[in-house]
N, C-alpha and C positions, 0 to 999 in steps of 0.2 A: 888684513881686515877682510871679513866676509863680504863678498860683493852683493849678497842678497839683502843685506841690512843697510838701509839708507843712513848716511852719517847724520842726518837731521832727526832720526828716530828718538834719540835720547837727549835732545837739546832741551834746556830749561827755558821758561819764559824770560823775557828781557827784564833787566833790573828795574826799570821804571814800573813795570807791571807788578813785580814783587813788592815794590814800595807802596803802590796803590793798595795791594792786598793787605799789607801790614797796616796801612792807614784805616782800611775798613774793619779789620780785626780790632784795632785800637778803639775806633768809634763804637763798635758793638760792645766791647768790654766796658768802656766808660759808661755807656748808656744803660747797661744792665747791672753792673756790679754794685754800685752804691745802694740803690733802692732795695735790691733783692737781698744782698748780704746783710744790710742793716736790719731788715725785717727778720731775717733768720737769727742773727746774733743778739738783737735787742728788740724782741717782740713786745708790742704794746698791748696785744690781746691774743687770745688763743685763736689760731687759724683753723678754718674748716679743712676737711680732708682735701678737697679739690684745690682750694686756694693755696694750701700748704704744698701740694704737689707742684702747682704752677710756679710758685715762688722758688721752690727748690730746683725745679728744672731750669729756670732762668738764671739762678745763681751758678749752677753747674755749667750752663751754656756760656756764661760770662767767663768762667775760667778756661774753657776750651778756646774761646776767642783770644784770651790772653796768651795761650800757647801758640795760637796762629800768628801772633806778632813775631815770634822767634822762628817758627816753622811753617811759613805760609803754604808751601806746596803740600805738606803732609796733612794740613788741616782744611784743605779744599772741601771735604765732605761737610764741614760745618757751614761753609758758605752755601753749599747746595741745600742743606737742611733749611737754612734761612730763606732761600729762594723758594723752596717748595712749600714751607708752611705759610709764608706770606701770600703766595699764589692760591693755596688752598683756602686760606681765610677769606680772601676776596671772593672766591667762587662759592664757598659754603656759608658765609656770613653776610658779607657786604651786598652781593648781587641779589640774594633773596630779600634782604631788608630794603634795598633800593627799589626792587620790583613791586614790593607791597607798600611802599611809601612810608616805611617805619624807621628810616635812618635817623639815629640820634646824633647829637653833636659828637659824642665819643666815638661812634662808629665812623662818622665822616672824618674825624681827626685821624683815627687809626688807619683808615683807607689811604690817606695821603702818606702816612708813614710807610705803609706797605708798598705803595707805588714807588716811593723813593728808594726803598730797600731793594725792590725787584730791579729797578733800572740800574742801581749801583752794582748789584751782583751780576747782571747781564753784561755790563761793560767791563767790570774788573776781573771776573773769573777768566783764566786763560783756557778757553774752550778746547783748543787742539790738544793741549797738555792733559786736560781733564779727561777728554775722550780716550786718549792713548793710555793714560795711567789707571783710569777707574772704570771705563766702559768697554773698551775694545775687546778685552778678553774675558768679559763678565761671564759668558756662558761656555767658556772652554774649561772642561774638567779633566783632571788627570794631568800629571806632570806639573811643571812649574810655570 
């Protein structure tokens, strides 16, 4: 064995964390799949361009979460996307509405959904593994 490589370098997260990740992927899949796929497959009215893009995105996102149930470590970028978009929504939508006093019931409700999602992602994502596999060599070019 090469003495320069730590034996811990290639360790996977513990099984309990993988099960929590699978649970989060399942929760995401269930919460997105029914509404979005039923809207695509059985439309009640013609969707506008942006609403059609949004519904299609969430339908695709639900299927990627479904894959995450089987392959949680390979689908970590999906959890990162969820963490980032919810954080961006709070910064770009909620905080300006809150500052101007224009928060609606819908904005307030989605704010709490985002907070819950952010907290779940921060707790469940295996950060050491994520750094090692997705971030550490991000700017190393050439070679493998």
